[in-house]
C-alpha positions in Angstrom: 87.5 84.0 173.0 89.3 80.8 173.7 86.8 78.9 171.6 87.1 81.3 168.7 90.8 80.9 168.6 90.6 77.2 168.8 88.1 77.1 165.9 90.1 79.4 163.7 93.1 77.1 164.2 91.1 73.9 163.8 92.1 73.1 160.2 95.7 72.9 161.2 95.2 70.9 164.4 92.2 68.6 164.1 89.2 67.5 162.0 86.0 69.6 161.9 83.5 68.8 164.6 80.4 66.8 163.7 77.7 69.0 162.1 76.1 67.0 159.3 74.3 63.6 159.9 75.2 60.9 157.5 72.1 59.2 156.2 71.5 55.8 154.4 69.6 55.9 151.2 69.4 54.1 147.8 69.0 56.5 144.9 70.9 55.0 141.9 72.1 57.3 139.1 71.3 60.5 141.0 73.9 63.3 141.3 73.6 66.1 143.8 75.0 69.6 144.3 75.2 70.8 147.9 75.6 74.3 149.2 76.4 74.1 152.9 77.0 76.5 155.7 77.8 76.1 159.4 79.0 78.3 162.2 80.1 78.1 165.8 79.7 81.0 168.2 81.4 81.0 171.6 79.5 82.2 174.6 81.3 85.5 174.7 82.9 85.9 171.3 82.3 86.2 167.5 81.1 83.5 165.3 83.4 81.5 163.0 81.8 80.5 159.7 82.3 77.7 157.2 80.7 78.0 153.7 81.0 74.8 151.7 80.2 73.4 148.2 80.1 69.7 147.3 79.2 67.3 144.5 78.0 63.8 145.0 77.0 60.7 143.0 74.8 57.8 144.1 75.1 54.5 142.2 72.7 52.5 144.4 74.8 50.8 147.0 77.7 53.3 146.8 77.6 57.0 147.4 80.6 59.2 146.8 80.9 62.9 147.6 83.6 65.6 147.4 83.5 68.8 149.5 85.4 72.0 149.6 85.2 74.0 152.9 86.2 77.7 153.5 86.6 79.4 156.8 85.8 83.0 157.6 84.7 85.3 160.4 85.1 88.8 161.9 88.6 88.0 163.1 89.4 85.3 160.5 90.3 86.0 156.9 88.4 84.0 154.3 90.4 81.1 153.0 90.0 77.6 151.7 90.2 75.3 154.8 89.9 71.7 153.8 89.1 69.3 151.0 87.1 66.2 151.9 86.1 62.9 150.2 83.2 60.9 151.6 82.3 57.3 150.6 79.3 55.4 151.9 78.6 51.8 151.0 75.1 50.4 151.7 75.2 46.9 153.1 71.4 46.4 153.3 68.6 47.5 151.1 65.4 47.0 153.1 65.8 43.3 153.9 66.5 44.1 157.6 64.5 46.3 160.0 67.6 48.6 160.1 69.5 49.7 157.0 73.3 49.7 157.5 76.1 51.4 155.6 79.8 51.7 156.1 80.9 55.4 156.1 84.4 56.7 155.4 85.6 60.3 155.2 89.1 61.6 154.3 89.8 65.3 155.1 92.9 67.1 153.9 94.0 70.6 154.8 94.3 73.0 151.9 98.0 73.5 152.2 98.8 69.9 153.0 100.9 71.0 156.0 98.5 70.1 158.8 97.2 66.7 159.9 95.0 64.7 157.6 92.1 62.8 159.1 90.1 59.7 158.2 86.9 58.5 159.9 85.2 55.2 159.4 82.2 53.5 161.0 78.6 52.2 160.7 75.7 54.5 159.7 72.3 53.1 160.8 68.8 54.1 159.7 65.3 52.9 160.4 61.7 54.1 160.2 59.0 54.0 162.9 55.8 55.0 161.2 56.4 58.4 159.7 59.5 59.0 161.8 63.1 58.4 160.5 65.7 57.5 163.1 69.5 57.7 162.5 72.4 56.7 164.7 76.1 56.7 163.6 79.3 55.9 165.4 82.7 56.7 163.8 86.3 56.2 164.7 88.5 59.1 163.6 92.2 59.0 163.3 94.6 61.7 162.3 97.9 61.2 160.5 100.7 63.2 158.9 102.5 66.3 160.3 101.2 68.0 163.4 98.9 65.1 164.3 97.9 65.5 167.9 95.2 62.8 168.5 95.8 59.2 167.3 92.1 58.2 167.5 88.8 59.4 168.9 85.2 58.4 168.8 82.5 60.5 167.2 78.7 60.0 167.2 75.7 61.4 165.5 72.0 60.9 165.9 68.9 62.3 164.3 65.1 62.1 164.7 63.1 63.3 161.6 59.3 63.2 161.6 57.5 63.6 158.3 54.9 66.1 159.5 54.0 67.5 156.0 55.2 66.6 152.5 57.0 69.9 152.4 58.1 70.2 156.0 59.7 67.6 158.4 60.6 68.4 162.0 63.1 66.8 164.3 66.3 67.0 166.3 70.0 66.3 165.9 72.9 65.6 168.1 76.7 65.2 167.7 79.6 64.5 170.0 83.3 63.7 170.1 85.4 62.0 172.7 88.9 63.0 173.6 91.7 60.7 172.7 90.7 57.0 172.5 92.3 56.5 175.9 91.1 59.8 177.5 87.6 59.7 179.0 87.8 62.6 181.5 84.4 64.2 181.9 85.7 67.7 180.8 87.2 66.3 177.6 84.3 65.2 175.4 82.1 67.6 173.4 78.3 67.1 173.1 75.7 69.3 171.4 72.1 68.9 170.3 69.1 70.9 169.2 66.0 71.2 166.9 66.2 70.7 163.2 63.9 71.4 160.2 63.8 69.7 156.8 61.9 70.8 153.7 61.5 70.9 149.9 61.1 73.8 147.5 59.9 73.6 143.9 62.5 74.5 141.3 61.7 74.1 137.6 61.4 70.3 137.0 63.5 69.5 140.1 63.1 69.9 143.8 65.4 71.7 146.1 65.8 70.1 149.5 67.0 72.1 152.5 67.8 71.5 156.2 68.7 73.7 159.1 69.5 73.0 162.8 70.4 75.0 165.9 72.7 73.2 168.3 73.9 74.1 171.7 76.6 72.5 173.9 80.3 72.0 173.6 82.6 72.2 170.6 86.3 71.4 171.0 85.5 71.2 174.8 84.3 74.8 175.0 80.6 75.9 175.3 79.0 77.7 172.4 76.2 77.4 169.9 76.3 75.9 166.4 74.0 76.7 163.4 74.0 74.4 160.3 72.2 74.6 157.0 72.3 73.1 153.5 70.6 73.4 150.2 70.7 70.4 147.8 69.6 69.9 144.2 69.6 66.6 142.4 70.3 66.2 138.7 
């Protein structure tokens, strides 16, 4: 139950844990609508859920995305949790073996009373045959009222194998350190698990989807995490 309480209070005390891998791609002129969902279930408690909706625009080198997140659960009333603004700038476009982008994300609590957070860092992507590899390292800093951690490291990784045109298989992992100066073994959170990626026909467009089941620690407490999203481009 300690994890459930921590998660319910998270929008007022810290940024959301990592649950979505930032990828590097060049698709100028494309706009996308995302429906996302993620949940965290403690070992001996009820799941806390976050449904989300976002809108993005890709201009080629620059990708910008705004996201609204709600929080709900058996013991948590449904309410708007945070508003986020993501910006990724692509530094390379195929001239290097590894594509590199600079990622930034600003998250603001709905009532403006809790701490705001900003994260920044490199997003790396490469292909080995039919397998796509991603590795990201971000520095997150909170500011404003009730800020409790000045800075911490976050990482993401992903392996995605293009098994069939309509179905890709792989794995994802996420983690957060404690404070920048706190590297005690019980403080960091790490979780990983299998992931599936696919496409669905939809009129003249395609819907892309993704789902992952992760197990490990969130906010320093053990539990499982489920993530999913559905995206359409227009």
